[in-house]
All heavy atoms as a GROMACS GRO file, in nm:
protein
  631
    1MET      N    1   3.571   7.492   2.591
    1MET     CA    2   3.582   7.355   2.630
    1MET      C    3   3.478   7.339   2.743
    1MET      O    4   3.467   7.425   2.835
    1MET     CB    5   3.721   7.323   2.692
    1MET     CG    6   3.729   7.190   2.748
    1MET     SD    7   3.901   7.173   2.822
    1MET     CE    8   3.993   7.171   2.672
    2LYS      N    9   3.414   7.225   2.740
    2LYS     CA   10   3.316   7.205   2.855
    2LYS      C   11   3.359   7.071   2.929
    2LYS      O   12   3.400   6.964   2.872
    2LYS     CB   13   3.180   7.168   2.791
    2LYS     CG   14   3.060   7.168   2.878
    2LYS     CD   15   2.926   7.167   2.807
    2LYS     CE   16   2.817   7.186   2.886
    2LYS     NZ   17   2.689   7.179   2.817
    3VAL      N   18   3.363   7.091   3.063
    3VAL     CA   19   3.408   6.974   3.148
    3VAL      C   20   3.288   6.926   3.237
    3VAL      O   21   3.210   7.016   3.280
    3VAL     CB   22   3.526   7.000   3.230
    3VAL    CG1   23   3.645   7.028   3.138
    3VAL    CG2   24   3.513   7.118   3.324
    4ARG      N   25   3.294   6.797   3.272
    4ARG     CA   26   3.201   6.757   3.375
    4ARG      C   27   3.272   6.708   3.493
    4ARG      O   28   3.378   6.634   3.489
    4ARG     CB   29   3.115   6.626   3.318
    4ARG     CG   30   3.022   6.574   3.418
    4ARG     CD   31   2.918   6.470   3.347
    4ARG     NE   32   2.842   6.542   3.259
    4ARG     CZ   33   2.820   6.484   3.134
    4ARG    NH1   34   2.854   6.369   3.099
    4ARG    NH2   35   2.731   6.545   3.058
    5ILE      N   36   3.233   6.761   3.617
    5ILE     CA   37   3.300   6.738   3.738
    5ILE      C   38   3.216   6.662   3.825
    5ILE      O   39   3.093   6.706   3.851
    5ILE     CB   40   3.354   6.867   3.803
    5ILE    CG1   41   3.448   6.939   3.712
    5ILE    CG2   42   3.416   6.822   3.936
    5ILE    CD1   43   3.460   7.078   3.759
    6LEU      N   44   3.240   6.536   3.873
    6LEU     CA   45   3.164   6.452   3.947
    6LEU      C   46   3.215   6.458   4.095
    6LEU      O   47   3.337   6.429   4.115
    6LEU     CB   48   3.161   6.316   3.904
    6LEU     CG   49   3.127   6.281   3.767
    6LEU    CD1   50   3.144   6.139   3.728
    6LEU    CD2   51   2.974   6.326   3.748
    7VAL      N   52   3.131   6.495   4.196
    7VAL     CA   53   3.168   6.509   4.330
    7VAL      C   54   3.102   6.408   4.414
    7VAL      O   55   2.968   6.412   4.412
    7VAL     CB   56   3.162   6.653   4.389
    7VAL    CG1   57   3.198   6.662   4.530
    7VAL    CG2   58   3.234   6.750   4.303
    8SER      N   59   3.157   6.331   4.494
    8SER     CA   60   3.098   6.239   4.583
    8SER      C   61   3.177   6.222   4.715
    8SER      O   62   3.287   6.261   4.719
    8SER     CB   63   3.089   6.100   4.512
    8SER     OG   64   3.204   6.042   4.485
    9PHE      N   65   3.109   6.169   4.795
    9PHE     CA   66   3.164   6.141   4.941
    9PHE      C   67   3.286   6.034   4.926
    9PHE      O   68   3.272   5.955   4.834
    9PHE     CB   69   3.068   6.086   5.038
    9PHE     CG   70   2.973   6.186   5.089
    9PHE    CD1   71   2.841   6.157   5.067
    9PHE    CD2   72   3.016   6.288   5.161
    9PHE    CE1   73   2.748   6.249   5.120
    9PHE    CE2   74   2.930   6.383   5.210
    9PHE     CZ   75   2.780   6.353   5.191
   10LYS      N   76   3.387   6.060   4.992
   10LYS     CA   77   3.496   5.955   4.992
   10LYS      C   78   3.438   5.827   5.044
   10LYS      O   79   3.338   5.822   5.120
   10LYS     CB   80   3.607   6.004   5.096
   10LYS     CG   81   3.692   6.114   5.041
   10LYS     CD   82   3.789   6.154   5.135
   10LYS     CE   83   3.885   6.270   5.080
   10LYS     NZ   84   3.979   6.324   5.167
   11ASP      N   85   3.498   5.718   5.004
   11ASP     CA   86   3.443   5.581   5.039
   11ASP      C   87   3.427   5.564   5.196
   11ASP      O   88   3.343   5.488   5.230
   11ASP     CB   89   3.533   5.476   4.981
   11ASP     CG   90   3.523   5.482   4.829
   11ASP    OD1   91   3.432   5.535   4.782
   11ASP    OD2   92   3.629   5.421   4.775
   12SER      N   93   3.514   5.621   5.269
   12SER     CA   94   3.515   5.610   5.415
   12SER      C   95   3.415   5.696   5.493
   12SER      O   96   3.376   5.679   5.608
   12SER     CB   97   3.646   5.646   5.468
   12SER     OG   98   3.680   5.779   5.445
   13VAL      N   99   3.337   5.788   5.410
   13VAL     CA  100   3.236   5.876   5.476
   13VAL      C  101   3.102   5.810   5.443
   13VAL      O  102   3.056   5.764   5.337
   13VAL     CB  103   3.241   6.009   5.408
   13VAL    CG1  104   3.134   6.096   5.456
   13VAL    CG2  105   3.379   6.068   5.428
   14LEU      N  106   3.021   5.813   5.556
   14LEU     CA  107   2.879   5.766   5.553
   14LEU      C  108   2.800   5.837   5.449
   14LEU      O  109   2.812   5.977   5.451
   14LEU     CB  110   2.819   5.767   5.689
   14LEU     CG  111   2.678   5.715   5.702
   14LEU    CD1  112   2.682   5.573   5.682
   14LEU    CD2  113   2.630   5.748   5.848
   15ASP      N  114   2.723   5.782   5.365
   15ASP     CA  115   2.633   5.851   5.276
   15ASP      C  116   2.490   5.829   5.302
   15ASP      O  117   2.430   5.737   5.244
   15ASP     CB  118   2.672   5.805   5.133
   15ASP     CG  119   2.594   5.868   5.024
   15ASP    OD1  120   2.516   5.962   5.046
   15ASP    OD2  121   2.598   5.825   4.908
   16PRO      N  122   2.424   5.901   5.395
   16PRO     CA  123   2.287   5.864   5.428
   16PRO      C  124   2.188   5.873   5.316
   16PRO      O  125   2.096   5.810   5.309
   16PRO     CB  126   2.260   5.960   5.549
   16PRO     CG  127   2.364   6.064   5.539
   16PRO     CD  128   2.486   6.012   5.467
   17GLN      N  129   2.206   5.983   5.237
   17GLN     CA  130   2.110   5.996   5.128
   17GLN      C  131   2.127   5.866   5.030
   17GLN      O  132   2.021   5.818   4.972
   17GLN     CB  133   2.132   6.116   5.054
   17GLN     CG  134   2.032   6.149   4.949
   17GLN     CD  135   2.048   6.284   4.882
   17GLN    OE1  136   2.143   6.365   4.922
   17GLN    NE2  137   1.955   6.336   4.794
   18GLY      N  138   2.237   5.828   5.000
   18GLY     CA  139   2.262   5.718   4.914
   18GLY      C  140   2.205   5.581   4.972
   18GLY      O  141   2.129   5.516   4.901
   19GLN      N  142   2.208   5.570   5.095
   19GLN     CA  143   2.156   5.457   5.170
   19GLN      C  144   1.999   5.463   5.160
   19GLN      O  145   1.932   5.368   5.148
   19GLN     CB  146   2.199   5.446   5.318
   19GLN     CG  147   2.346   5.408   5.326
   19GLN     CD  148   2.393   5.401   5.468
   19GLN    OE1  149   2.326   5.449   5.558
   19GLN    NE2  150   2.511   5.348   5.493
   20THR      N  151   1.945   5.591   5.176
   20THR     CA  152   1.807   5.603   5.166
   20THR      C  153   1.752   5.559   5.030
   20THR      O  154   1.646   5.489   5.014
   20THR     CB  155   1.761   5.750   5.191
   20THR    OG1  156   1.809   5.780   5.332
   20THR    CG2  157   1.612   5.767   5.192
   21VAL      N  158   1.826   5.606   4.921
   21VAL     CA  159   1.771   5.566   4.783
   21VAL      C  160   1.794   5.423   4.772
   21VAL      O  161   1.700   5.358   4.710
   21VAL     CB  162   1.862   5.648   4.682
   21VAL    CG1  163   1.830   5.602   4.541
   21VAL    CG2  164   1.833   5.794   4.697
   22ARG      N  165   1.899   5.358   4.813
   22ARG     CA  166   1.919   5.217   4.807
   22ARG      C  167   1.808   5.142   4.878
   22ARG      O  168   1.744   5.051   4.812
   22ARG     CB  169   2.055   5.172   4.862
   22ARG     CG  170   2.072   5.024   4.847
   22ARG     CD  171   2.191   4.974   4.936
   22ARG     NE  172   2.131   4.974   5.065
   22ARG     CZ  173   2.208   4.981   5.180
   22ARG    NH1  174   2.332   4.967   5.168
   22ARG    NH2  175   2.152   4.992   5.288
   23ASN      N  176   1.767   5.189   4.996
   23ASN     CA  177   1.665   5.117   5.068
   23ASN      C  178   1.528   5.141   4.989
   23ASN      O  179   1.448   5.048   4.989
   23ASN     CB  180   1.656   5.179   5.213
   23ASN     CG  181   1.774   5.148   5.294
   23ASN    OD1  182   1.845   5.051   5.262
   23ASN    ND2  183   1.800   5.217   5.396
   24ALA      N  184   1.506   5.252   4.937
   24ALA     CA  185   1.379   5.272   4.853
   24ALA      C  186   1.377   5.179   4.738
   24ALA      O  187   1.273   5.123   4.711
   24ALA     CB  188   1.375   5.418   4.815
   25LEU      N  189   1.494   5.159   4.670
   25LEU     CA  190   1.492   5.066   4.558
   25LEU      C  191   1.466   4.929   4.598
   25LEU      O  192   1.394   4.846   4.528
   25LEU     CB  193   1.639   5.076   4.488
   25LEU     CG  194   1.655   5.216   4.412
   25LEU    CD1  195   1.800   5.220   4.374
   25LEU    CD2  196   1.560   5.223   4.295
   26HIS      N  197   1.525   4.884   4.719
   26HIS     CA  198   1.501   4.755   4.779
   26HIS      C  199   1.342   4.739   4.791
   26HIS      O  200   1.280   4.630   4.772
   26HIS     CB  201   1.580   4.724   4.891
   26HIS     CG  202   1.722   4.697   4.866
   26HIS    ND1  203   1.812   4.671   4.966
   26HIS    CD2  204   1.783   4.690   4.745
   26HIS    CE1  205   1.929   4.649   4.904
   26HIS    NE2  206   1.904   4.664   4.780
   27THR      N  207   1.281   4.852   4.858
   27THR     CA  208   1.139   4.840   4.888
   27THR      C  209   1.058   4.822   4.768
   27THR      O  210   0.954   4.752   4.763
   27THR     CB  211   1.097   4.973   4.956
   27THR    OG1  212   1.175   4.987   5.085
   27THR    CG2  213   0.953   4.972   4.992
   28LEU      N  214   1.107   4.879   4.647
   28LEU     CA  215   1.034   4.865   4.517
   28LEU      C  216   1.074   4.734   4.454
   28LEU      O  217   1.031   4.705   4.341
   28LEU     CB  218   1.064   4.988   4.436
   28LEU     CG  219   1.021   5.128   4.481
   28LEU    CD1  220   1.084   5.225   4.396
   28LEU    CD2  221   0.861   5.126   4.481
   29GLY      N  222   1.154   4.647   4.508
   29GLY     CA  223   1.182   4.529   4.452
   29GLY      C  224   1.315   4.509   4.363
   29GLY      O  225   1.341   4.410   4.298
   30TYR      N  226   1.392   4.617   4.375
   30TYR     CA  227   1.515   4.617   4.302
   30TYR      C  228   1.629   4.562   4.386
   30TYR      O  229   1.726   4.642   4.430
   30TYR     CB  230   1.557   4.761   4.238
   30TYR     CG  231   1.451   4.813   4.149
   30TYR    CD1  232   1.359   4.910   4.194
   30TYR    CD2  233   1.436   4.758   4.018
   30TYR    CE1  234   1.263   4.956   4.097
   30TYR    CE2  235   1.354   4.811   3.929
   30TYR     CZ  236   1.259   4.912   3.969
   30TYR     OH  237   1.166   4.958   3.882
   31ASP      N  238   1.614   4.439   4.417
   31ASP     CA  239   1.714   4.377   4.508
   31ASP      C  240   1.849   4.359   4.449
   31ASP      O  241   1.948   4.340   4.523
   31ASP     CB  242   1.662   4.240   4.559
   31ASP     CG  243   1.529   4.255   4.635
   31ASP    OD1  244   1.524   4.356   4.710
   31ASP    OD2  245   1.445   4.165   4.634
   32ALA      N  246   1.864   4.374   4.320
   32ALA     CA  247   2.001   4.358   4.266
   32ALA      C  248   2.095   4.479   4.292
   32ALA      O  249   2.210   4.480   4.284
   32ALA     CB  250   1.982   4.351   4.102
   33VAL      N  251   2.023   4.597   4.339
   33VAL     CA  252   2.117   4.711   4.378
   33VAL      C  253   2.179   4.676   4.509
   33VAL      O  254   2.105   4.670   4.613
   33VAL     CB  255   2.024   4.831   4.382
   33VAL    CG1  256   2.116   4.949   4.436
   33VAL    CG2  257   1.950   4.859   4.260
   34GLN      N  258   2.305   4.644   4.500
   34GLN     CA  259   2.374   4.606   4.626
   34GLN      C  260   2.425   4.732   4.706
   34GLN      O  261   2.419   4.732   4.830
   34GLN     CB  262   2.495   4.527   4.579
   34GLN     CG  263   2.548   4.438   4.700
   34GLN     CD  264   2.636   4.330   4.655
   34GLN    OE1  265   2.708   4.344   4.552
   34GLN    NE2  266   2.625   4.223   4.717
   35ASP      N  267   2.471   4.837   4.638
   35ASP     CA  268   2.517   4.957   4.704
   35ASP      C  269   2.491   5.075   4.615
   35ASP      O  270   2.487   5.062   4.490
   35ASP     CB  271   2.674   4.942   4.733
   35ASP     CG  272   2.714   5.053   4.834
   35ASP    OD1  273   2.632   5.106   4.913
   35ASP    OD2  274   2.834   5.071   4.843
   36LEU      N  275   2.482   5.194   4.669
   36LEU     CA  276   2.451   5.314   4.597
   36LEU      C  277   2.520   5.434   4.675
   36LEU      O  278   2.495   5.448   4.793
   36LEU     CB  279   2.304   5.328   4.577
   36LEU     CG  280   2.255   5.431   4.491
   36LEU    CD1  281   2.125   5.395   4.425
   36LEU    CD2  282   2.232   5.564   4.570
   37ARG      N  283   2.585   5.508   4.602
   37ARG     CA  284   2.646   5.640   4.649
   37ARG      C  285   2.592   5.755   4.577
   37ARG      O  286   2.588   5.740   4.451
   37ARG     CB  287   2.795   5.634   4.657
   37ARG     CG  288   2.862   5.510   4.709
   37ARG     CD  289   2.896   5.506   4.854
   37ARG     NE  290   2.986   5.618   4.896
   37ARG     CZ  291   3.007   5.644   5.019
   37ARG    NH1  292   2.941   5.573   5.108
   37ARG    NH2  293   3.082   5.738   5.052
   38GLN      N  294   2.551   5.859   4.633
   38GLN     CA  295   2.504   5.973   4.567
   38GLN      C  296   2.609   6.070   4.563
   38GLN      O  297   2.713   6.071   4.633
   38GLN     CB  298   2.374   6.034   4.625
   38GLN     CG  299   2.392   6.083   4.764
   38GLN     CD  300   2.421   6.237   4.769
   38GLN    OE1  301   2.377   6.309   4.694
   38GLN    NE2  302   2.503   6.273   4.866
   39GLY      N  303   2.595   6.167   4.460
   39GLY     CA  304   2.695   6.273   4.442
   39GLY      C  305   2.630   6.398   4.375
   39GLY      O  306   2.515   6.403   4.353
   40LYS      N  307   2.723   6.490   4.332
   40LYS     CA  308   2.687   6.611   4.258
   40LYS      C  309   2.756   6.608   4.127
   40LYS      O  310   2.876   6.562   4.113
   40LYS     CB  311   2.732   6.735   4.338
   40LYS     CG  312   2.669   6.738   4.473
   40LYS     CD  313   2.720   6.857   4.539
   40LYS     CE  314   2.835   6.826   4.620
   40LYS     NZ  315   2.900   6.927   4.709
   41VAL      N  316   2.689   6.661   4.022
   41VAL     CA  317   2.740   6.679   3.886
   41VAL      C  318   2.761   6.836   3.857
   41VAL      O  319   2.649   6.906   3.863
   41VAL     CB  320   2.676   6.616   3.777
   41VAL    CG1  321   2.727   6.634   3.648
   41VAL    CG2  322   2.664   6.458   3.816
   42PHE      N  323   2.870   6.878   3.816
   42PHE     CA  324   2.882   7.006   3.755
   42PHE      C  325   2.933   7.012   3.619
   42PHE      O  326   3.025   6.936   3.592
   42PHE     CB  327   2.986   7.097   3.849
   42PHE     CG  328   2.957   7.107   3.988
   42PHE    CD1  329   2.989   7.006   4.092
   42PHE    CD2  330   2.888   7.199   4.039
   42PHE    CE1  331   2.966   7.017   4.224
   42PHE    CE2  332   2.853   7.221   4.180
   42PHE     CZ  333   2.891   7.127   4.260
   43GLU      N  334   2.873   7.082   3.546
   43GLU     CA  335   2.920   7.100   3.404
   43GLU      C  336   2.962   7.245   3.387
   43GLU      O  337   2.882   7.339   3.405
   43GLU     CB  338   2.805   7.064   3.302
   43GLU     CG  339   2.783   6.924   3.295
   43GLU     CD  340   2.684   6.878   3.191
   43GLU    OE1  341   2.632   6.969   3.116
   43GLU    OE2  342   2.652   6.766   3.175
   44VAL      N  343   3.095   7.258   3.357
   44VAL     CA  344   3.152   7.394   3.356
   44VAL      C  345   3.206   7.416   3.211
   44VAL      O  346   3.285   7.333   3.160
   44VAL     CB  347   3.278   7.395   3.455
   44VAL    CG1  348   3.336   7.537   3.462
   44VAL    CG2  349   3.230   7.360   3.596
   45GLU      N  350   3.161   7.539   3.157
   45GLU     CA  351   3.201   7.573   3.032
   45GLU      C  352   3.324   7.668   3.044
   45GLU      O  353   3.324   7.776   3.119
   45GLU     CB  354   3.108   7.641   2.945
   45GLU     CG  355   3.128   7.636   2.802
   45GLU     CD  356   3.004   7.645   2.722
   45GLU    OE1  357   2.895   7.604   2.756
   45GLU    OE2  358   3.030   7.683   2.612
   46LEU      N  359   3.456   7.633   2.979
   46LEU     CA  360   3.565   7.716   3.000
   46LEU      C  361   3.588   7.777   2.875
   46LEU      O  362   3.598   7.722   2.768
   46LEU     CB  363   3.682   7.624   3.042
   46LEU     CG  364   3.670   7.538   3.169
   46LEU    CD1  365   3.784   7.444   3.184
   46LEU    CD2  366   3.658   7.635   3.298
   47ALA      N  367   3.622   7.912   2.871
   47ALA     CA  368   3.653   7.988   2.740
   47ALA      C  369   3.807   8.006   2.736
   47ALA      O  370   3.858   8.052   2.839
   47ALA     CB  371   3.568   8.115   2.745
   48GLY      N  372   3.860   7.996   2.614
   48GLY     CA  373   3.994   8.035   2.604
   48GLY      C  374   4.092   7.950   2.669
   48GLY      O  375   4.199   7.986   2.707
   49VAL      N  376   4.060   7.825   2.705
   49VAL     CA  377   4.138   7.728   2.775
   49VAL      C  378   4.160   7.606   2.690
   49VAL      O  379   4.083   7.541   2.650
   49VAL     CB  380   4.066   7.696   2.911
   49VAL    CG1  381   4.142   7.594   2.985
   49VAL    CG2  382   4.043   7.829   3.002
   50ASP      N  383   4.298   7.574   2.678
   50ASP     CA  384   4.334   7.440   2.609
   50ASP      C  385   4.335   7.331   2.716
   50ASP      O  386   4.320   7.363   2.836
   50ASP     CB  387   4.456   7.453   2.545
   50ASP     CG  388   4.584   7.488   2.623
   50ASP    OD1  389   4.572   7.471   2.749
   50ASP    OD2  390   4.687   7.518   2.566
   51ARG      N  391   4.352   7.218   2.669
   51ARG     CA  392   4.349   7.091   2.758
   51ARG      C  393   4.455   7.107   2.873
   51ARG      O  394   4.434   7.065   2.995
   51ARG     CB  395   4.375   6.967   2.684
   51ARG     CG  396   4.345   6.848   2.762
   51ARG     CD  397   4.335   6.716   2.688
   51ARG     NE  398   4.290   6.618   2.767
   51ARG     CZ  399   4.169   6.576   2.775
   51ARG    NH1  400   4.074   6.636   2.698
   51ARG    NH2  401   4.132   6.466   2.861
   52ALA      N  402   4.577   7.158   2.834
   52ALA     CA  403   4.683   7.174   2.938
   52ALA      C  404   4.639   7.264   3.052
   52ALA      O  405   4.663   7.236   3.167
   52ALA     CB  406   4.813   7.214   2.882
   53ALA      N  407   4.585   7.379   3.015
   53ALA     CA  408   4.536   7.477   3.119
   53ALA      C  409   4.426   7.416   3.187
   53ALA      O  410   4.404   7.429   3.308
   53ALA     CB  411   4.492   7.610   3.046
   54ALA      N  412   4.334   7.343   3.120
   54ALA     CA  413   4.217   7.292   3.195
   54ALA      C  414   4.267   7.185   3.308
   54ALA      O  415   4.204   7.177   3.415
   54ALA     CB  416   4.128   7.221   3.100
   55GLU      N  417   4.363   7.112   3.271
   55GLU     CA  418   4.424   7.010   3.368
   55GLU      C  419   4.469   7.077   3.493
   55GLU      O  420   4.486   7.014   3.593
   55GLU     CB  421   4.518   6.922   3.298
   55GLU     CG  422   4.465   6.826   3.194
   55GLU     CD  423   4.572   6.739   3.125
   55GLU    OE1  424   4.681   6.752   3.157
   55GLU    OE2  425   4.525   6.657   3.038
   56LYS      N  426   4.519   7.201   3.482
   56LYS     CA  427   4.547   7.276   3.602
   56LYS      C  428   4.433   7.347   3.673
   56LYS      O  429   4.432   7.345   3.796
   56LYS     CB  430   4.659   7.378   3.561
   56LYS     CG  431   4.714   7.453   3.669
   56LYS     CD  432   4.823   7.547   3.622
   56LYS     CE  433   4.874   7.621   3.754
   56LYS     NZ  434   4.984   7.723   3.720
   57LEU      N  435   4.358   7.404   3.585
   57LEU     CA  436   4.242   7.484   3.634
   57LEU      C  437   4.133   7.407   3.710
   57LEU      O  438   4.079   7.447   3.811
   57LEU     CB  439   4.187   7.576   3.522
   57LEU     CG  440   4.075   7.675   3.551
   57LEU    CD1  441   4.117   7.772   3.657
   57LEU    CD2  442   4.029   7.733   3.424
   58VAL      N  443   4.100   7.303   3.642
   58VAL     CA  444   3.968   7.228   3.697
   58VAL      C  445   4.001   7.167   3.838
   58VAL      O  446   3.915   7.181   3.919
   58VAL     CB  447   3.930   7.115   3.596
   58VAL    CG1  448   3.829   7.014   3.655
   58VAL    CG2  449   3.877   7.179   3.462
   59PRO      N  450   4.107   7.096   3.857
   59PRO     CA  451   4.139   7.050   3.992
   59PRO      C  452   4.142   7.166   4.093
   59PRO      O  453   4.096   7.150   4.213
   59PRO     CB  454   4.272   6.983   3.988
   59PRO     CG  455   4.287   6.939   3.844
   59PRO     CD  456   4.217   7.052   3.759
   60GLU      N  457   4.191   7.283   4.056
   60GLU     CA  458   4.190   7.401   4.142
   60GLU      C  459   4.050   7.439   4.178
   60GLU      O  460   4.021   7.464   4.297
   60GLU     CB  461   4.265   7.501   4.085
   60GLU     CG  462   4.298   7.623   4.175
   60GLU     CD  463   4.378   7.725   4.097
   60GLU    OE1  464   4.483   7.697   4.041
   60GLU    OE2  465   4.342   7.845   4.098
   61ILE      N  466   3.968   7.455   4.086
   61ILE     CA  467   3.827   7.491   4.112
   61ILE      C  468   3.762   7.385   4.190
   61ILE      O  469   3.687   7.426   4.290
   61ILE     CB  470   3.748   7.516   3.965
   61ILE    CG1  471   3.805   7.640   3.898
   61ILE    CG2  472   3.599   7.519   3.984
   61ILE    CD1  473   3.757   7.646   3.756
   62ALA      N  474   3.770   7.260   4.155
   62ALA     CA  475   3.699   7.143   4.218
   62ALA      C  476   3.753   7.138   4.355
   62ALA      O  477   3.674   7.125   4.456
   62ALA     CB  478   3.732   7.015   4.144
   63GLY      N  479   3.878   7.153   4.396
   63GLY     CA  480   3.935   7.140   4.515
   63GLY      C  481   3.914   7.253   4.608
   63GLY      O  482   3.889   7.243   4.736
   64LYS      N  483   3.884   7.372   4.552
   64LYS     CA  484   3.868   7.498   4.632
   64LYS      C  485   3.724   7.525   4.665
   64LYS      O  486   3.676   7.583   4.760
   64LYS     CB  487   3.932   7.613   4.574
   64LYS     CG  488   4.080   7.618   4.583
   64LYS     CD  489   4.138   7.743   4.533
   64LYS     CE  490   4.285   7.761   4.557
   64LYS     NZ  491   4.350   7.872   4.489
   65VAL      N  492   3.640   7.502   4.556
   65VAL     CA  493   3.493   7.539   4.570
   65VAL      C  494   3.399   7.431   4.558
   65VAL      O  495   3.297   7.432   4.642
   65VAL     CB  496   3.469   7.646   4.457
   65VAL    CG1  497   3.326   7.689   4.450
   65VAL    CG2  498   3.570   7.767   4.456
   66LEU      N  499   3.423   7.336   4.458
   66LEU     CA  500   3.298   7.240   4.435
   66LEU      C  501   3.299   7.123   4.525
   66LEU      O  502   3.190   7.070   4.556
   66LEU     CB  503   3.310   7.196   4.290
   66LEU     CG  504   3.311   7.302   4.179
   66LEU    CD1  505   3.329   7.245   4.050
   66LEU    CD2  506   3.189   7.394   4.196
   67ALA      N  507   3.406   7.083   4.580
   67ALA     CA  508   3.411   6.970   4.662
   67ALA      C  509   3.470   7.015   4.808
   67ALA      O  510   3.562   7.107   4.812
   67ALA     CB  511   3.499   6.863   4.599
   68ASN      N  512   3.440   6.953   4.905
   68ASN     CA  513   3.504   6.967   5.040
   68ASN      C  514   3.602   6.855   5.041
   68ASN      O  515   3.568   6.742   5.064
   68ASN     CB  516   3.400   6.944   5.155
   68ASN     CG  517   3.458   6.952   5.289
   68ASN    OD1  518   3.574   6.946   5.300
   68ASN    ND2  519   3.370   6.973   5.391
   69PRO      N  520   3.732   6.884   5.032
   69PRO     CA  521   3.840   6.788   5.028
   69PRO      C  522   3.843   6.693   5.152
   69PRO      O  523   3.917   6.588   5.140
   69PRO     CB  524   3.955   6.860   4.990
   69PRO     CG  525   3.941   7.002   5.040
   69PRO     CD  526   3.788   7.018   5.025
   70ILE      N  527   3.793   6.744   5.254
   70ILE     CA  528   3.805   6.660   5.387
   70ILE      C  529   3.720   6.531   5.367
   70ILE      O  530   3.751   6.430   5.408
   70ILE     CB  531   3.769   6.741   5.503
   70ILE    CG1  532   3.866   6.858   5.524
   70ILE    CG2  533   3.752   6.662   5.630
   70ILE    CD1  534   3.827   6.957   5.618
   71ILE      N  535   3.592   6.557   5.311
   71ILE     CA  536   3.491   6.438   5.310
   71ILE      C  537   3.462   6.398   5.164
   71ILE      O  538   3.387   6.284   5.147
   71ILE     CB  539   3.363   6.475   5.387
   71ILE    CG1  540   3.294   6.597   5.329
   71ILE    CG2  541   3.407   6.483   5.538
   71ILE    CD1  542   3.169   6.614   5.379
   72GLU      N  543   3.499   6.472   5.055
   72GLU     CA  544   3.456   6.442   4.925
   72GLU      C  545   3.577   6.433   4.840
   72GLU      O  546   3.682   6.473   4.859
   72GLU     CB  547   3.365   6.566   4.872
   72GLU     CG  548   3.232   6.583   4.950
   72GLU     CD  549   3.153   6.690   4.904
   72GLU    OE1  550   3.208   6.804   4.877
   72GLU    OE2  551   3.038   6.673   4.886
   73LYS      N  552   3.545   6.358   4.726
   73LYS     CA  553   3.644   6.342   4.617
   73LYS      C  554   3.583   6.381   4.496
   73LYS      O  555   3.456   6.396   4.484
   73LYS     CB  556   3.683   6.192   4.614
   73LYS     CG  557   3.570   6.088   4.581
   73LYS     CD  558   3.606   5.947   4.589
   73LYS     CE  559   3.482   5.862   4.557
   73LYS     NZ  560   3.518   5.721   4.559
   74TYR      N  561   3.661   6.399   4.385
   74TYR     CA  562   3.594   6.437   4.260
   74TYR      C  563   3.669   6.378   4.151
   74TYR      O  564   3.794   6.333   4.163
   74TYR     CB  565   3.603   6.585   4.252
   74TYR     CG  566   3.735   6.650   4.240
   74TYR    CD1  567   3.802   6.662   4.119
   74TYR    CD2  568   3.797   6.705   4.354
   74TYR    CE1  569   3.927   6.720   4.112
   74TYR    CE2  570   3.922   6.747   4.360
   74TYR     CZ  571   3.989   6.762   4.235
   74TYR     OH  572   4.116   6.811   4.232
   75THR      N  573   3.612   6.365   4.036
   75THR     CA  574   3.677   6.323   3.905
   75THR      C  575   3.617   6.424   3.812
   75THR      O  576   3.520   6.481   3.820
   75THR     CB  577   3.634   6.177   3.865
   75THR    OG1  578   3.496   6.171   3.846
   75THR    CG2  579   3.688   6.080   3.978
   76TRP      N  580   3.687   6.428   3.698
   76TRP     CA  581   3.640   6.516   3.599
   76TRP      C  582   3.682   6.469   3.453
   76TRP      O  583   3.774   6.387   3.448
   76TRP     CB  584   3.692   6.663   3.611
   76TRP     CG  585   3.846   6.686   3.598
   76TRP    CD1  586   3.936   6.654   3.684
   76TRP    CD2  587   3.908   6.729   3.469
   76TRP    NE1  588   4.058   6.692   3.635
   76TRP    CE2  589   4.037   6.732   3.506
   76TRP    CE3  590   3.855   6.774   3.358
   76TRP    CZ2  591   4.135   6.778   3.414
   76TRP    CZ3  592   3.956   6.819   3.262
   76TRP    CH2  593   4.092   6.821   3.287
   77SER      N  594   3.614   6.510   3.356
   77SER     CA  595   3.635   6.473   3.221
   77SER      C  596   3.595   6.578   3.132
   77SER      O  597   3.501   6.662   3.156
   77SER     CB  598   3.571   6.337   3.189
   77SER     OG  599   3.431   6.346   3.198
   78VAL      N  600   3.654   6.594   3.010
   78VAL     CA  601   3.615   6.685   2.904
   78VAL      C  602   3.499   6.626   2.826
   78VAL      O  603   3.498   6.506   2.789
   78VAL     CB  604   3.732   6.713   2.808
   78VAL    CG1  605   3.689   6.801   2.691
   78VAL    CG2  606   3.852   6.768   2.887
   79ILE      N  607   3.393   6.701   2.819
   79ILE     CA  608   3.278   6.653   2.745
   79ILE      C  609   3.252   6.722   2.613
   79ILE      O  610   3.189   6.666   2.526
   79ILE     CB  611   3.143   6.663   2.824
   79ILE    CG1  612   3.118   6.795   2.881
   79ILE    CG2  613   3.153   6.549   2.948
   79ILE    CD1  614   2.981   6.815   2.952
   80GLU      N  615   3.323   6.838   2.593
   80GLU     CA  616   3.323   6.895   2.457
   80GLU      C  617   3.451   6.975   2.448
   80GLU      O  618   3.492   7.052   2.540
   80GLU     CB  619   3.202   7.001   2.436
   80GLU     CG  620   3.076   6.931   2.424
   80GLU     CD  621   2.964   7.044   2.414
   80GLU    OE1  622   2.994   7.161   2.398
   80GLU    OE2  623   2.847   7.016   2.432
   81ASP      N  624   3.518   6.965   2.336
   81ASP     CA  625   3.635   7.042   2.302
   81ASP      C  626   3.600   7.169   2.230
   81ASP      O  627   3.499   7.184   2.174
   81ASP     CB  628   3.729   6.971   2.213
   81ASP     CG  629   3.818   6.880   2.307
   81ASP    OD1  630   3.853   6.922   2.422
   81ASP    OD2  631   3.862   6.773   2.256
   0.00000   0.00000   0.00000
């Protein structure tokens, strides 16, 4: 099973890199871009794990290693069974 985990700053945390990219897009004339937040993507391949086990394992991995729970949030989804 392959899962994709998206990690980004919590909404209340300043995202200077996202703001820099947004400003660059405005400089290039993409004024329709109102807001932009950047993040990280992890694709994790799990062996011998069914969906029920993944629902327990992935949040544990994300919460302990991939994201800093104080300032970051994460979402995840199965991309291959």
